[in-house]
matplotlib code that plots the C-alpha trace (Angstrom):
import matplotlib.pyplot as plt

x = [48.5, 50.3, 53.3, 53.5, 56.8, 56.9, 58.2, 59.8, 59.4, 62.4, 65.1, 66.6, 66.3, 62.7, 64.3, 67.2, 68.9, 70.8, 74.2, 76.4, 78.5, 75.2, 73.8, 70.2, 68.0, 64.8, 62.2, 59.2, 55.9, 53.3, 49.0, 47.4, 45.1, 43.2, 45.4, 49.0, 48.8, 50.9, 53.5, 53.4, 53.7, 56.9, 58.1, 57.7, 59.4, 61.8, 64.6, 67.7, 69.9, 73.4, 76.0, 79.3, 82.3, 85.2, 88.0, 91.2, 93.2, 90.6, 92.7, 92.2, 95.6, 93.7, 95.4, 93.0, 95.4, 92.6, 91.2, 92.9, 94.0, 96.1, 94.6, 91.4, 89.6, 85.7, 83.9, 81.0, 80.2, 77.0, 75.3, 72.1, 72.0, 70.5, 71.9, 70.3, 73.8, 76.0, 79.1, 79.9, 76.4, 78.1, 80.8, 78.1, 77.8, 81.3, 79.4, 77.2, 74.2, 72.6, 73.5, 70.0, 68.1, 70.7, 72.9, 71.3, 69.8, 72.4, 75.1, 78.2, 80.2, 83.8, 83.6, 87.2, 87.8, 89.3, 91.9, 92.6, 93.6, 95.7, 97.6, 98.2, 99.6, 101.9, 103.6, 106.9, 105.3, 103.3, 104.1, 102.5, 99.8, 96.3, 93.8, 90.2, 87.3, 86.2, 86.4, 83.6, 80.4, 79.7, 81.3, 78.5, 75.6, 72.5, 73.7, 77.3, 75.1, 75.0, 78.1, 80.6, 82.8, 84.0, 84.2, 86.6, 88.9, 89.3, 90.3, 93.5, 94.2, 94.5, 96.5, 99.1, 98.3, 97.3, 95.7, 92.7, 90.1, 86.5, 83.7, 80.4, 76.8, 75.9, 76.1, 76.8, 80.1, 80.2, 80.0, 83.3, 84.3, 87.0, 88.6, 88.8, 89.8, 92.6, 94.1, 93.5, 95.8, 98.7, 97.1, 96.0, 92.5, 89.8, 86.0, 83.9, 80.7, 78.4, 75.9, 73.9, 71.1, 69.9, 66.2, 65.0, 62.5, 65.1, 67.3, 64.7, 64.5, 67.8, 69.0, 66.5, 68.4, 70.9, 71.3, 68.9, 70.8, 70.5, 72.2, 75.3, 76.2, 75.4, 77.8, 80.2, 79.6, 80.2, 83.7, 84.9, 84.2, 85.8, 89.4, 88.5, 89.2, 85.4, 85.3, 82.0, 82.0, 79.2, 78.7, 77.3, 76.8, 73.5, 72.9, 69.3, 69.1, 71.3, 73.8, 72.2, 72.6, 76.6, 76.6, 74.3, 75.8, 78.8, 78.0, 76.0, 78.5, 81.5, 79.4, 79.0, 83.2, 83.8, 87.3, 87.6, 85.3, 84.8, 82.5, 82.6, 80.2, 77.4, 78.8, 76.9, 78.5, 77.4, 73.8, 73.7, 72.6, 68.9, 68.5, 69.0, 67.0, 64.5, 64.6, 63.5, 61.4, 59.7, 60.4, 61.5, 59.4, 58.8, 62.8, 64.2, 65.0, 66.2, 68.9, 70.1, 70.8, 73.1, 75.0, 75.2, 76.3, 79.8, 80.1, 80.1, 77.2, 77.0, 75.4, 79.3, 82.7, 85.1, 88.6, 90.8, 90.9, 87.3, 85.4, 84.8, 84.1, 83.1, 84.0, 82.1, 80.4, 78.1, 80.7, 83.5, 80.3, 79.9, 83.9, 83.5, 80.9, 82.5, 85.7, 84.0, 82.2, 84.8, 86.9, 83.8, 83.9, 87.7, 87.3, 90.3, 93.0, 94.4, 95.8, 93.9, 95.9, 96.2, 99.2, 100.8, 104.1, 102.8, 102.2, 104.0, 103.3, 102.9, 105.8, 108.4, 112.1, 113.0, 110.0, 111.6, 114.7, 113.6, 111.3, 114.8, 115.4, 112.0]
y = [98.3, 98.2, 96.1, 95.6, 95.9, 98.0, 96.4, 98.8, 98.6, 98.9, 98.0, 95.3, 95.7, 95.7, 97.7, 99.3, 97.3, 99.3, 100.0, 97.9, 101.1, 103.2, 102.8, 104.4, 102.9, 104.5, 102.2, 103.7, 102.3, 102.2, 102.7, 103.6, 106.8, 108.0, 111.3, 109.2, 107.5, 109.8, 109.1, 105.0, 105.8, 107.3, 104.4, 101.9, 104.3, 105.9, 108.6, 107.7, 110.9, 111.6, 113.4, 114.3, 112.4, 115.2, 112.2, 113.5, 110.0, 107.8, 104.3, 101.6, 99.3, 95.8, 93.6, 90.4, 88.1, 86.1, 89.0, 89.1, 92.6, 95.2, 98.3, 99.4, 102.8, 103.6, 106.2, 105.6, 104.5, 103.1, 101.2, 101.7, 98.7, 97.1, 93.7, 91.9, 89.9, 92.7, 91.6, 95.6, 96.4, 97.3, 99.7, 102.1, 101.5, 103.1, 106.6, 106.9, 105.2, 101.7, 98.5, 98.1, 100.9, 103.3, 101.5, 101.6, 105.0, 107.5, 106.9, 109.4, 110.2, 111.2, 114.0, 114.7, 111.1, 111.7, 114.5, 113.0, 109.7, 111.8, 113.3, 109.2, 108.3, 111.4, 110.5, 108.6, 107.0, 105.2, 101.8, 100.2, 97.6, 96.7, 98.5, 97.3, 98.6, 98.8, 96.5, 97.2, 98.7, 99.2, 101.7, 101.2, 101.9, 103.8, 107.7, 106.9, 107.2, 111.0, 111.8, 109.6, 109.5, 106.4, 107.3, 109.6, 107.5, 105.3, 108.0, 110.1, 105.4, 105.6, 108.7, 106.3, 103.2, 102.5, 98.5, 97.9, 95.1, 96.1, 93.7, 95.1, 93.9, 97.2, 97.3, 100.4, 99.2, 99.1, 102.9, 102.6, 100.5, 102.4, 103.6, 99.9, 99.1, 101.5, 100.3, 96.6, 97.3, 97.0, 94.5, 97.0, 96.3, 93.4, 93.5, 90.9, 90.8, 89.3, 87.6, 85.4, 83.7, 83.8, 84.2, 87.7, 87.5, 86.2, 89.0, 91.7, 90.5, 89.5, 92.6, 95.4, 97.8, 96.0, 95.4, 92.1, 89.2, 89.3, 92.6, 91.2, 88.4, 91.3, 93.2, 90.7, 89.9, 93.9, 93.7, 90.8, 92.5, 95.9, 93.6, 93.7, 90.6, 90.0, 87.1, 85.7, 85.8, 83.7, 85.5, 85.0, 81.7, 80.7, 77.1, 76.0, 78.8, 79.4, 76.9, 74.6, 77.7, 77.1, 75.1, 77.5, 80.9, 79.3, 78.0, 81.2, 83.7, 81.4, 81.4, 85.6, 85.5, 85.0, 83.4, 83.8, 82.8, 82.9, 82.1, 83.7, 81.6, 83.6, 86.0, 87.3, 89.3, 91.2, 92.9, 91.1, 88.4, 89.5, 91.5, 88.1, 86.2, 88.8, 88.4, 85.0, 85.6, 88.0, 86.2, 82.6, 81.5, 77.8, 77.5, 79.9, 76.8, 74.7, 78.0, 79.1, 75.5, 74.5, 78.1, 77.0, 73.5, 75.4, 78.1, 75.5, 75.8, 79.9, 82.3, 83.6, 82.7, 85.6, 83.5, 84.4, 80.9, 79.7, 82.7, 82.7, 79.0, 77.4, 74.3, 70.9, 68.5, 71.1, 73.7, 70.7, 69.8, 73.3, 74.0, 70.3, 71.2, 74.7, 72.9, 71.2, 73.3, 75.7, 72.3, 71.5, 74.9, 75.7, 78.4, 79.4, 77.9, 81.5, 83.4, 86.7, 88.6, 92.3, 93.3, 96.6, 96.4, 99.5, 101.7, 104.9, 109.3, 111.6, 113.7, 111.6, 112.4, 111.8, 113.9, 116.5, 117.1, 117.5, 120.0, 122.2, 122.7, 124.3]
z = [105.5, 109.1, 109.0, 105.0, 103.4, 100.4, 97.3, 95.1, 91.8, 89.4, 92.9, 94.0, 98.1, 99.8, 102.5, 104.1, 106.9, 109.6, 109.1, 111.4, 112.7, 113.5, 116.7, 115.9, 113.1, 111.5, 110.5, 108.7, 110.1, 107.2, 107.9, 105.2, 104.9, 102.4, 102.2, 102.2, 98.9, 97.3, 100.4, 99.9, 95.7, 96.9, 98.8, 96.0, 93.2, 95.2, 92.8, 92.5, 93.9, 92.7, 95.3, 94.6, 95.9, 97.0, 96.7, 96.3, 94.6, 92.5, 92.4, 95.2, 95.8, 96.4, 99.5, 98.9, 97.6, 95.9, 93.8, 90.3, 90.1, 91.9, 91.5, 91.1, 89.6, 90.7, 89.2, 91.3, 94.8, 95.0, 92.1, 90.5, 88.5, 91.9, 92.1, 95.3, 95.7, 95.3, 97.7, 97.6, 99.5, 102.6, 101.8, 101.9, 105.7, 105.4, 104.1, 106.4, 104.9, 104.4, 102.2, 101.0, 99.4, 100.1, 98.5, 94.7, 95.4, 96.9, 94.5, 94.8, 91.9, 91.6, 89.0, 89.2, 88.2, 84.9, 86.1, 89.3, 87.1, 85.0, 87.6, 88.9, 86.0, 85.2, 89.3, 89.1, 91.8, 89.2, 88.8, 85.2, 86.3, 84.9, 86.5, 86.9, 86.2, 88.7, 90.9, 93.2, 91.5, 87.7, 85.2, 83.1, 85.2, 83.9, 85.0, 82.6, 79.5, 80.9, 82.4, 80.7, 83.6, 82.8, 78.8, 80.0, 81.8, 78.9, 76.9, 79.5, 79.3, 75.8, 76.0, 78.3, 76.9, 80.0, 80.8, 81.6, 82.0, 82.8, 84.3, 83.4, 83.2, 80.7, 77.0, 77.3, 76.9, 73.5, 73.1, 74.0, 71.9, 69.5, 73.0, 73.9, 70.5, 70.3, 73.6, 72.7, 70.1, 72.6, 74.2, 77.1, 77.1, 77.8, 78.8, 81.0, 80.2, 83.6, 82.8, 85.6, 83.8, 80.1, 81.7, 81.3, 83.8, 86.8, 85.1, 85.8, 89.7, 90.4, 88.1, 88.0, 86.0, 84.2, 80.4, 79.5, 79.1, 74.8, 75.4, 77.1, 74.5, 72.4, 74.2, 73.5, 70.2, 69.3, 71.0, 69.6, 66.4, 67.1, 68.2, 72.0, 73.8, 75.4, 78.3, 79.9, 83.6, 85.4, 88.8, 90.8, 90.7, 93.3, 93.8, 93.5, 91.1, 88.6, 88.9, 86.4, 83.5, 83.2, 80.2, 78.5, 80.1, 78.4, 75.3, 74.4, 75.3, 73.6, 70.4, 71.0, 70.7, 74.2, 74.5, 78.3, 81.3, 84.8, 87.6, 91.2, 93.9, 95.4, 98.7, 101.2, 103.3, 106.7, 105.4, 101.9, 103.8, 105.4, 102.1, 100.1, 102.6, 102.0, 97.9, 98.0, 100.6, 97.9, 94.5, 95.4, 98.9, 97.6, 97.0, 99.7, 101.9, 99.4, 98.3, 101.4, 102.5, 99.5, 100.1, 104.1, 103.0, 100.6, 103.6, 106.9, 107.7, 107.2, 104.6, 104.3, 104.8, 104.3, 104.3, 101.1, 99.0, 99.3, 99.6, 95.8, 95.2, 97.9, 99.5, 99.8, 97.4, 95.8, 95.1, 94.0, 91.4, 90.5, 89.7, 87.8, 85.5, 84.7, 83.7, 81.7, 79.7, 79.4, 77.6, 75.6, 74.4, 74.0, 76.6, 78.3, 75.4, 76.0, 78.8, 79.1, 76.7, 78.7, 80.1, 81.1, 79.1, 76.5, 79.1, 78.4, 79.4, 76.2, 75.6, 77.6, 77.9, 74.7, 73.1, 75.7, 74.4, 70.9, 72.4, 73.1, 69.6, 69.1]

ax = plt.figure().add_subplot(projection="3d")
ax.plot(x, y, z, "-o")
ax.set_aspect("equal")
plt.show()
């Protein structure tokens, strides 16, 4: 088994690429002996570690002009969903870890997120605006079912009528439909469900620990029924792999109740590119060159283009064709007819000045 790469079960990444900030990188050399089968099996099934995150603030300001939010909240760093294409993978390198398996098996947990959020919303420095939950990693990854940090943050937001837009690939979001509906009554909540493909077999390889496509469509249906504005995000669009599904994804989402839609072209910053190339070699070897060449055709010959304005949609004939297909499908399905109905106008602090004055007479 010398030189053979282990393919971890239930994980997107097949290995840990070097950390660009760390000059040292250690590869595991595999040899099969009679007594090391348990060791090899542990490599095939790496367990997830949950590590405490001691951050002293929980709201991050966004300076990128082509991202649709000013501020975000991320209860978790790293994501067990394991989406192979995730643009956020390189953020783990700032923590001294790898963008590969480390990103999906070493999850940093902000246990104090609800308390930190309350403190920041109480601060007179807070300027009311819509928060993105979460902007980097998914707030409804599997551990949320147990820890309920996202739920508790939403409960704090409901007290302040703090507006929030959520993007998720997990139907677990429907668990919190009651809190989201209470916020939506003040036009202060909406959810985008991200759907990459309607093919469950492909989804299980691209996004191994997310909800299946049918579950995500059910989430749109349940949120809409609860009075929570729901949209669909076709993300990422991977030319040569899932771009032909854009009309079908939009149609299925519209039938489920989505009224708003968006899409994002695949982005392969730094270590994400070799991880995605390795994934193609393992799962789509016959289509690998076609897919990579189509990505390069939209990125001026490269696999990634970090420039604002083009990084989300690409450039060139292929990118223009995808944009036309998306727009024409939305028009046919009456998507994006009305603006996204989430506003920060309803923000208020519980026990505001008028309430405090009344307390003087108690």
